[in-house]
N, C-alpha and C positions, 0 to 999 in steps of 0.2 A: 504493500500500500504506500509506504514511504517512497519507494522508487517511482511508483505511478504519479504521486503528487509532485515529486521532483521533476519528472518528465513533463508534466503539465506546466509547471512553473517555467521550465526552460523553453518549452514551446510557446508559451505566452510571451516570454521575453523576446524570443526571436521574431515572433509575429509583430510585436510592438516596434522593434528596430526596423523591420522591413517596411512597416507602415509609415514610420517617420521618414524613411528614405524616399518612399514612393510618392507620398503626398506632395512634397515640393516639386518633384519631377512632373507629376500630373498637373499641378497648378501652373507650372511653367509652360507645359504643353498647351494648356487652355489659353494662356496669355499670348501665345504666338498666333492665335487666330486673328486674321486681318479684318478690321472694321471696314465695311463697305456701305456707301451711301452717298447721296448727292451733297455737294458742297456749294453753299450760296455765298457770294461775295458782294461787297459794297466798295466801290472805288472812292476813297477819301480824297484823292487828288482832284476830283472834279470840283470840290468846294474851294480849292485854291484859285480856280479861274475867276472867282468873284473879285479877286484883288488885281486881276489883269486889266489892261486898258486896250481895247474895250472889255468890259465885264461880260463874261459868258456864263449863263446859268444853265444848270443841267444836273443829271444824275445818271449813274450807270450801275447795273447789276450784272452779275455773272453766275453761271451754273456749270459745274463740271462734276465728273464722276469717274472713278477708276474702274473701267469695265473689264480690263485685263491688267495684269501687273505692269505698272509704270506707264500705261496709256490712258489719257484723260481727254475724252471728247468735251468740247467747250461751247457754250452759247453765251453771248454777251448782248445785252440790250440797254438802250438809254435814250435820252432826249436832250435837246439843247436849244437854247434861244439866245439871241443877241440883238442889242440895239446900239447904234453908233451914229454920232453926228460928226461929219467932217466938213471942211471948208467948201467942198464941191458937191456934197450929197448927204442925204440922211438915209440910213440903212437899217433894215430889220430882217431878222431871219429866225425861223423856228421849225423844228422837225424832229423826227425820231430816226434811230438807226439800229442795226443789228449786225452781229458778227457770228460766224460759225467756223469751227476748226477743231484742232486737237493739239495736245501737248504730250511730249514724251519725256519721262524723267530719266536723266542721265546719271543721277546720283543713286547708285544701287546700295541697299542695306541688307546685311545678313539677317538682321532682326526684323521680322515682318511687322512688328508693332511700331516701327519708326516711320513717320509720314512726312518728314522734311523732304522737299523736292528742289531740284535744279532742273528746269525743263527748257526744251526748245520746241517750237511748234509753228503753226501757220494759221492764218485766218482769211476768210473772204468776208468783206464788209459791204454793206449797202445802206444808204441813207435816203430817206424820202423827206423833202423839206420845201418850204416856201421861202423865197427871198424877195425883198422889195427895196428898190432904191427910189427915193423921191427928191425933188428939187435938185436934179442932177445938172450941174453947170459944165458945159463943154466949151473950154476956152478956144477962141479963135482970134488971132491978131489982125486978120484982114476984115472979116465980116462982123466981128464982135462976138462976145460970149453968147452961146446958145443954151437955153434953159429947157430941159426935158422934164416934164412934170412928174412922171412916174414910170418905173420899169419893174414889172412884177412877173415872176415865173414860178411854177411848181417844177422842181428839179429832182432827179434821181442820180446819186453818185455811187460809183462802184470802185472798190480798191482791194488790194491784197496786202497782207502783213506777214512779216517774219517776226517771231516773238521769242524773246529769252526772258525767263522769269525765275524767281526764287520765292518759295513759300516755306514758312517754319511754323510748326505746331507749338504755340506758346502755352496753351492749356489743353486738356483733353478735348478734342474736336474743335478747338478754336485756333485759327491760323492768322498770320499776318504775312504780307509779301508784296513784292513790287515786280513790275515788268517793264522791259524796254522794247519798243516796237519800231520797225522800219516799214514804212507804208509806201505803196506805189498806187497812184491814182490812175484808174483805167480809162476814164472819160473826162479828161481835163477841159474839153470843149463843151461841157454840158450846157453852158450858156455862152454863146460866142460874143454876145454884146456886152455882158457885165459879169465878170467872174465873181462867184460868191466869196465873201470875205471868209466865211467858215463853212465847211462841209461837216455836219454833225458826225461825231465819231471818228473823223479823219484829221481835220486841221484846216490850214489855210487853203482855200480853193484855187488860189493862183499858183500853188506849188505842186508840181507833178510828183515830188518825193517829199516825205515828211517823217519826222521822228516823234513818236508818242511815248508817254510814260504813265504808268498807273501805280498807285499805292493803296492797297486794299486790305480789308479785314474779311475773314471767312468763318462760316460755321458749317461743319459737316454733320448731317443728320445720319446717325449710325443705324441703318436699317437692319443689318444682319452681319454676322461674322462667318468667315470661311477659312 
């Protein structure tokens, strides 16, 4: 009987040791499950445009999701408006824009629970907007200045972007990051009479190439783990 009790105690001790060893391993295995879900972003840099001259008002939201490891399809939408008074004209613009594309994370982590990214990607952008110039003065040294009362058009702009970006998870599911963008306007002659001062989501309408910058905060909705 004593031998039997001793064997039971030894067996219980061995089982406890094995359990203590396996539980952290099992917990670590659970932690390596990767959180999957859509990530919603707000571009804070858009609010800095309020201090530019002319002041541009607008907002931009983004949505991305890791569908396979390191690949993030992206949708970005926003709106923009502008009013400007110059010596030779008064100008107003308002409209909305969208971009679609994808980013690829070149920063590979052995730990599946790390979500910091350094990405490269591309976008196709399109903007639909109204622009209007009033009291346009066309100078002429021979005939005298000519006054055009108004010039108004509904325009559609198209462009491509090359994007490099960094995102860091500062708290669980909360991210901050920035992106640098090189943009190519596909239809710079959208208005041959009066180039738009601003193409929403792109930049200066008189420039066939443009550099863009975003600084955003993000929240990822953790739908499931795998």
